[in-house]
DSSP file (Angstrom, degrees, kcal/mol; ACC not computed):
  #  RESIDUE AA STRUCTURE BP1 BP2  ACC     N-H-->O    O-->H-N    N-H-->O    O-->H-N    TCO  KAPPA ALPHA  PHI   PSI    X-CA   Y-CA   Z-CA
    1    1 A M              0   0    0      0, 0.0     2,-0.5     0, 0.0     0, 0.0   0.000 360.0 360.0 360.0 132.2  127.5   54.0   46.5
    2    2 A V        -     0   0    0      2,-0.0     2,-0.5     0, 0.0     0, 0.0  -0.937 360.0-145.7-112.6 127.5  125.2   56.7   45.2
    3    3 A A        -     0   0    0     -2,-0.5     2,-0.5     2,-0.0     0, 0.0  -0.787  12.3-153.4 -93.5 129.1  125.5   60.4   46.3
    4    4 A A        -     0   0    0     -2,-0.5     3,-0.0     0, 0.0    -2,-0.0  -0.912  13.4-173.1-107.2 128.1  122.2   62.3   46.6
    5    5 A Y        -     0   0    0     -2,-0.5    -2,-0.0     4,-0.1     5,-0.0  -0.859  33.9 -95.4-114.7 150.4  122.4   66.1   46.1
    6    6 A P    >   -     0   0    0      0, 0.0     3,-1.7     0, 0.0    -1,-0.1  -0.290  44.5-106.7 -56.4 154.1  119.6   68.6   46.6
    7    7 A S  T 3  S+     0   0    0      1,-0.3    -2,-0.0     3,-0.0     0, 0.0   0.776 118.5  51.9 -61.4 -29.1  117.8   69.4   43.3
    8    8 A A  T 3  S+     0   0    0      2,-0.0     2,-0.4     7,-0.0    -1,-0.3   0.607  96.1  84.4 -85.1  -9.0  119.5   72.9   43.0
    9    9 A Y    <   +     0   0    0     -3,-1.7    -4,-0.1     5,-0.0     3,-0.1  -0.747  50.1 178.7 -98.6 138.0  123.0   71.6   43.5
   10   10 A S  B >   -A   13   0A   0      3,-0.6     3,-0.8    -2,-0.4    -3,-0.0  -0.979  23.8-147.9-133.3 121.2  125.2   70.1   40.7
   11   11 A P  T 3  S+     0   0    0      0, 0.0    -1,-0.1     0, 0.0    -2,-0.0   0.806 100.7  52.5 -61.3 -28.2  128.7   69.0   41.5
   12   12 A A  T 3  S+     0   0    0      1,-0.3    -3,-0.0    -3,-0.1     0, 0.0   0.763 117.7  36.1 -74.3 -25.6  129.8   70.0   38.1
   13   13 A C  B <  S-A   10   0A   0     -3,-0.8    -3,-0.6     3,-0.0    -1,-0.3  -0.808  79.8-163.1-129.9  89.5  128.5   73.5   38.4
   14   14 A P        -     0   0    0      0, 0.0    -5,-0.0     0, 0.0    -2,-0.0  -0.273  41.7 -78.1 -69.3 164.6  128.8   74.9   42.0
   15   15 A P        -     0   0    0      0, 0.0    -6,-0.0     0, 0.0    -7,-0.0  -0.285  51.9-110.6 -62.0 145.2  126.7   78.0   42.9
   16   16 A A        -     0   0    0      1,-0.1     3,-0.1    -3,-0.1     2,-0.0  -0.474  34.1-107.1 -74.1 146.2  128.0   81.3   41.6
   17   17 A P        -     0   0    0      0, 0.0     2,-0.1     0, 0.0    -1,-0.1  -0.318  46.2 -84.0 -70.8 159.0  129.4   83.7   44.0
   18   18 A C        -     0   0    0      7,-0.2     7,-0.2     1,-0.1     4,-0.1  -0.407  29.0-148.8 -67.8 135.6  127.4   86.8   44.9
   19   19 A D        -     0   0    0      5,-0.4    -1,-0.1     2,-0.2     3,-0.1   0.356  53.4 -95.2 -84.8   3.3  127.9   89.7   42.3
   20   20 A G  S    S+     0   0    0      1,-0.4     2,-0.4     4,-0.3    -2,-0.1   0.448  94.8 114.0  95.3   0.2  127.3   92.3   45.1
   21   21 A L  S >  S-     0   0    0      3,-0.2     3,-1.5     1,-0.0    -1,-0.4  -0.839  75.5-106.9-107.2 143.2  123.6   92.7   44.2
   22   22 A V  T 3  S+     0   0    0     -2,-0.4     3,-0.1     1,-0.2    15,-0.1  -0.502 104.8  19.5 -64.2 128.7  120.8   91.7   46.4
   23   23 A G  T 3  S+     0   0    0     -2,-0.3     2,-0.8     1,-0.2    -1,-0.2   0.341  92.4 118.0  93.7  -7.7  119.2   88.5   45.2
   24   24 A I  S <  S-     0   0    0     -3,-1.5    -5,-0.4     1,-0.2    -4,-0.3  -0.840  94.8 -22.0 -97.4 109.4  122.0   87.3   43.0
   25   25 A G  S    S+     0   0    0     -2,-0.8    -1,-0.2    -7,-0.2    -7,-0.2   0.499 116.7  91.1  78.4   3.7  123.4   84.0   44.1
   26   26 A D  S    S-     0   0    0      2,-0.2    -2,-0.1    -9,-0.1    -1,-0.1   0.273 100.4-106.0-115.4  10.1  122.2   84.2   47.7
   27   27 A G  S    S+     0   0    0      1,-0.3    -3,-0.1    -4,-0.2     0, 0.0   0.518  70.7 142.6  82.0   4.1  118.8   82.5   47.3
   28   28 A V        -     0   0    0      1,-0.1    -1,-0.3     2,-0.0    -2,-0.2  -0.656  55.9-114.1 -77.8 129.4  116.7   85.6   47.6
   29   29 A P     >  -     0   0    0      0, 0.0     4,-1.8     0, 0.0     3,-0.2  -0.245  21.8-118.5 -62.7 154.0  113.7   85.5   45.2
   30   30 A F  H  > S+     0   0    0      1,-0.2     4,-2.7     2,-0.2     5,-0.2   0.870 111.5  57.2 -59.6 -39.9  113.7   88.0   42.4
   31   31 A A  H  > S+     0   0    0      1,-0.2     4,-2.4     2,-0.2    -1,-0.2   0.894 106.4  49.1 -62.8 -39.2  110.6   89.7   43.5
   32   32 A S  H  > S+     0   0    0      2,-0.2     4,-2.3     1,-0.2    -1,-0.2   0.912 112.0  48.8 -65.0 -43.3  112.0   90.4   46.9
   33   33 A A  H  X S+     0   0    0     -4,-1.8     4,-2.1     2,-0.2    -2,-0.2   0.889 111.1  50.0 -66.2 -37.7  115.2   91.9   45.4
   34   34 A A  H  X S+     0   0    0     -4,-2.7     4,-2.3     2,-0.2    -2,-0.2   0.914 109.2  51.9 -66.2 -40.2  113.1   94.0   43.0
   35   35 A K  H  X S+     0   0    0     -4,-2.4     4,-1.4     1,-0.2    -2,-0.2   0.928 110.3  48.4 -58.3 -47.4  111.0   95.4   45.9
   36   36 A A  H  X S+     0   0    0     -4,-2.3     4,-0.6     1,-0.2    -1,-0.2   0.889 111.7  49.0 -62.1 -40.7  114.1   96.3   47.8
   37   37 A L  H >< S+     0   0    0     -4,-2.1     3,-0.7     1,-0.2    -1,-0.2   0.882 110.3  51.2 -66.3 -37.4  115.6   98.0   44.7
   38   38 A L  H 3< S+     0   0    0     -4,-2.3     4,-0.3     1,-0.2    -1,-0.2   0.762 106.5  55.2 -73.3 -23.0  112.5  100.0   44.1
   39   39 A R  H >X S+     0   0    0     -4,-1.4     4,-2.1    -5,-0.2     3,-0.6   0.599  82.4  90.2 -82.9 -11.4  112.3  101.2   47.6
   40   40 A V  H <X S+     0   0    0     -3,-0.7     4,-2.3    -4,-0.6    -1,-0.2   0.858  81.4  53.1 -57.0 -46.1  115.7  102.7   47.7
   41   41 A P  H 3> S+     0   0    0      0, 0.0     4,-1.8     0, 0.0    -1,-0.2   0.837 110.7  49.0 -60.1 -33.2  114.8  106.2   46.5
   42   42 A F  H <> S+     0   0    0     -3,-0.6     4,-2.3    -4,-0.3    -2,-0.2   0.892 110.4  50.0 -78.1 -38.6  112.2  106.5   49.3
   43   43 A D  H  X S+     0   0    0     -4,-2.1     4,-2.3     1,-0.2    -1,-0.2   0.885 109.0  53.2 -60.8 -37.6  114.7  105.3   51.9
   44   44 A A  H  X S+     0   0    0     -4,-2.3     4,-2.6     2,-0.2    -2,-0.2   0.880 107.1  51.5 -63.6 -41.1  117.1  107.9   50.6
   45   45 A M  H  X S+     0   0    0     -4,-1.8     4,-2.0     2,-0.2    -2,-0.2   0.909 110.0  49.0 -62.5 -41.5  114.5  110.6   51.0
   46   46 A R  H  X S+     0   0    0     -4,-2.3     4,-2.4     1,-0.2    -2,-0.2   0.913 112.4  48.7 -64.3 -41.0  113.8  109.5   54.6
   47   47 A E  H  X S+     0   0    0     -4,-2.3     4,-2.5     1,-0.2    -2,-0.2   0.894 109.0  52.3 -66.6 -37.1  117.6  109.5   55.3
   48   48 A Q  H  X S+     0   0    0     -4,-2.6     4,-2.0     2,-0.2    -1,-0.2   0.888 110.6  48.7 -67.0 -35.9  118.0  113.0   53.8
   49   49 A Y  H  X S+     0   0    0     -4,-2.0     4,-2.0     2,-0.2    -2,-0.2   0.925 112.3  47.3 -67.4 -42.7  115.2  114.3   55.9
   50   50 A A  H  X S+     0   0    0     -4,-2.4     4,-2.2     1,-0.2    -2,-0.2   0.876 112.1  51.2 -66.4 -36.6  116.7  112.8   59.1
   51   51 A S  H  X S+     0   0    0     -4,-2.5     4,-1.9     2,-0.2    -1,-0.2   0.876 108.4  50.9 -63.3 -40.4  120.1  114.1   58.1
   52   52 A A  H  <>S+     0   0    0     -4,-2.0     5,-1.9     2,-0.2     6,-1.1   0.885 111.2  49.2 -66.5 -39.0  118.7  117.7   57.6
   53   53 A V  H ><5S+     0   0    0     -4,-2.0     3,-1.0     4,-0.2    -2,-0.2   0.926 111.2  48.6 -64.6 -45.5  117.1  117.5   61.1
   54   54 A R  H 3<5S+     0   0    0     -4,-2.2    -2,-0.2     1,-0.3    -1,-0.2   0.844 110.7  51.3 -63.0 -35.5  120.3  116.3   62.7
   55   55 A A  T 3<5S-     0   0    0     -4,-1.9    -1,-0.3    -5,-0.1    -2,-0.2   0.564 115.7-115.3 -80.0  -8.4  122.2  119.1   61.0
   56   56 A G  T < 5S+     0   0    0     -3,-1.0    -3,-0.2    -4,-0.5    -2,-0.1   0.535  84.8 117.8  85.6   5.1  119.8  121.7   62.2
   57   57 A L  S   <S+     0   0    0     -5,-1.9     2,-0.4    -6,-0.2    -4,-0.2   0.772  78.8  40.3 -73.8 -27.5  118.5  122.7   58.7
   58   58 A I  S    S-     0   0    0     -6,-1.1    -2,-0.2    -9,-0.1    -1,-0.1  -0.972  96.2-111.9-120.8 138.3  115.0  121.5   59.7
   59   59 A E        -     0   0    0     -2,-0.4     2,-0.5     1,-0.1    -6,-0.1  -0.421  34.5-109.1 -69.6 141.1  113.5  122.2   63.0
   60   60 A R        +     0   0    0     -7,-0.1     2,-0.3    -2,-0.1    -1,-0.1  -0.591  56.6 152.7 -71.3 117.8  112.9  119.0   65.2
   61   61 A S     >  -     0   0    0     -2,-0.5     4,-2.4     1,-0.1     5,-0.2  -0.926  43.7-153.3-153.1 124.8  109.2  118.5   65.3
   62   62 A L  H  > S+     0   0    0     -2,-0.3     4,-2.4     1,-0.2     5,-0.2   0.908 101.5  52.5 -65.3 -37.0  107.2  115.3   65.8
   63   63 A L  H  > S+     0   0    0      2,-0.2     4,-2.1     1,-0.2    -1,-0.2   0.935 110.9  45.2 -65.0 -43.4  104.3  116.9   63.8
   64   64 A D  H  > S+     0   0    0      1,-0.2     4,-2.6     2,-0.2    -1,-0.2   0.890 112.3  52.2 -65.4 -36.3  106.4  117.8   60.9
   65   65 A S  H  X S+     0   0    0     -4,-2.4     4,-2.4     1,-0.2    -2,-0.2   0.897 110.7  47.5 -64.3 -41.2  108.1  114.4   60.9
   66   66 A A  H  X S+     0   0    0     -4,-2.4     4,-2.2     2,-0.2    -1,-0.2   0.860 111.9  50.2 -67.9 -36.5  104.7  112.7   60.9
   67   67 A R  H  X S+     0   0    0     -4,-2.1     4,-2.3     2,-0.2    -2,-0.2   0.905 111.6  48.6 -66.5 -41.9  103.5  115.0   58.0
   68   68 A F  H  X S+     0   0    0     -4,-2.6     4,-2.9     1,-0.2     5,-0.3   0.949 113.0  47.2 -63.1 -46.8  106.7  114.2   56.0
   69   69 A E  H  X S+     0   0    0     -4,-2.4     4,-2.6     1,-0.2    -2,-0.2   0.876 111.9  50.2 -64.6 -38.6  106.3  110.5   56.6
   70   70 A R  H  X S+     0   0    0     -4,-2.2     4,-1.9     2,-0.2    -1,-0.2   0.908 113.4  45.3 -65.2 -40.4  102.6  110.5   55.6
   71   71 A K  H  X S+     0   0    0     -4,-2.3     4,-2.3     2,-0.2    -2,-0.2   0.939 116.2  45.6 -67.7 -46.8  103.3  112.4   52.4
   72   72 A L  H  X S+     0   0    0     -4,-2.9     4,-2.6     1,-0.2    -2,-0.2   0.876 111.6  52.7 -66.5 -37.3  106.2  110.2   51.5
   73   73 A G  H  X S+     0   0    0     -4,-2.6     4,-2.1    -5,-0.3    -1,-0.2   0.889 109.9  47.7 -64.3 -37.4  104.3  107.1   52.3
   74   74 A S  H  X S+     0   0    0     -4,-1.9     4,-2.2     2,-0.2    -2,-0.2   0.868 112.1  50.1 -68.5 -37.2  101.4  108.1   50.1
   75   75 A L  H  X S+     0   0    0     -4,-2.3     4,-2.5     2,-0.2     5,-0.2   0.931 110.8  50.1 -61.3 -46.8  103.9  109.0   47.3
   76   76 A E  H  X S+     0   0    0     -4,-2.6     4,-2.6     1,-0.2     5,-0.3   0.886 112.5  46.9 -61.4 -41.4  105.5  105.5   47.7
   77   77 A R  H  X S+     0   0    0     -4,-2.1     4,-1.5     2,-0.2    -1,-0.2   0.869 113.1  48.5 -70.0 -37.3  102.1  103.8   47.6
   78   78 A A  H  < S+     0   0    0     -4,-2.2    -2,-0.2     2,-0.2    -1,-0.2   0.872 118.9  39.4 -69.6 -36.1  101.0  105.7   44.5
   79   79 A T  H  < S+     0   0    0     -4,-2.5    -2,-0.2    -5,-0.2    -3,-0.2   0.917 126.6  30.4 -80.4 -43.8  104.3  105.0   42.7
   80   80 A L  H >< S-     0   0    0     -4,-2.6     3,-2.2     1,-0.2    -3,-0.2   0.587  82.9-174.0 -96.7 -13.8  104.9  101.4   43.7
   81   81 A G  G >< S+     0   0    0     -4,-1.5     3,-1.7    -5,-0.3    -1,-0.2  -0.295  73.3   6.0  57.9-124.2  101.4  100.2   44.0
   82   82 A P  G 3  S+     0   0    0      0, 0.0    -1,-0.3     0, 0.0    -5,-0.1   0.665 129.0  61.9 -68.7 -11.9  101.2   96.7   45.4
   83   83 A W  G <  S+     0   0    0     -3,-2.2    -2,-0.2    -6,-0.1     3,-0.1   0.471  81.6 106.9 -89.6  -2.5  105.0   96.6   45.9
   84   84 A A  S <  S-     0   0    0     -3,-1.7    -7,-0.1    -7,-0.2   -11,-0.0  -0.305  83.2 -88.9 -72.5 159.7  104.9   99.5   48.4
   85   85 A R        -     0   0    0    -12,-0.1     2,-0.4     2,-0.0    -1,-0.1  -0.344  37.4-150.9 -66.7 148.8  105.4   98.8   52.1
   86   86 A R              0   0    0      1,-0.1    -1,-0.0    -3,-0.1     0, 0.0  -0.983 360.0 360.0-122.0 135.2  102.4   97.9   54.2
   87   87 A V              0   0    0     -2,-0.4    -1,-0.1     0, 0.0    -2,-0.0   0.343 360.0 360.0-118.5 360.0  102.3   98.7   57.9
């Protein structure tokens, strides 16, 4: 009897557990993990802006929010180039 395994599986070497990093051991391609990692600072800026609005430090305004997102989006596209988000 012959056992057939998928090409990525080796019975002598089972898959390594996830090290807590996106893309390590969970089948996510490296490029996707790198994109996610590079986008973190921009997501953090968006979260900081939202937190400041919720705390009342910045006035709630749809126009100001749109301006902030437009400026941050252009900064993200200029910084990351082809790896920036596309909408």
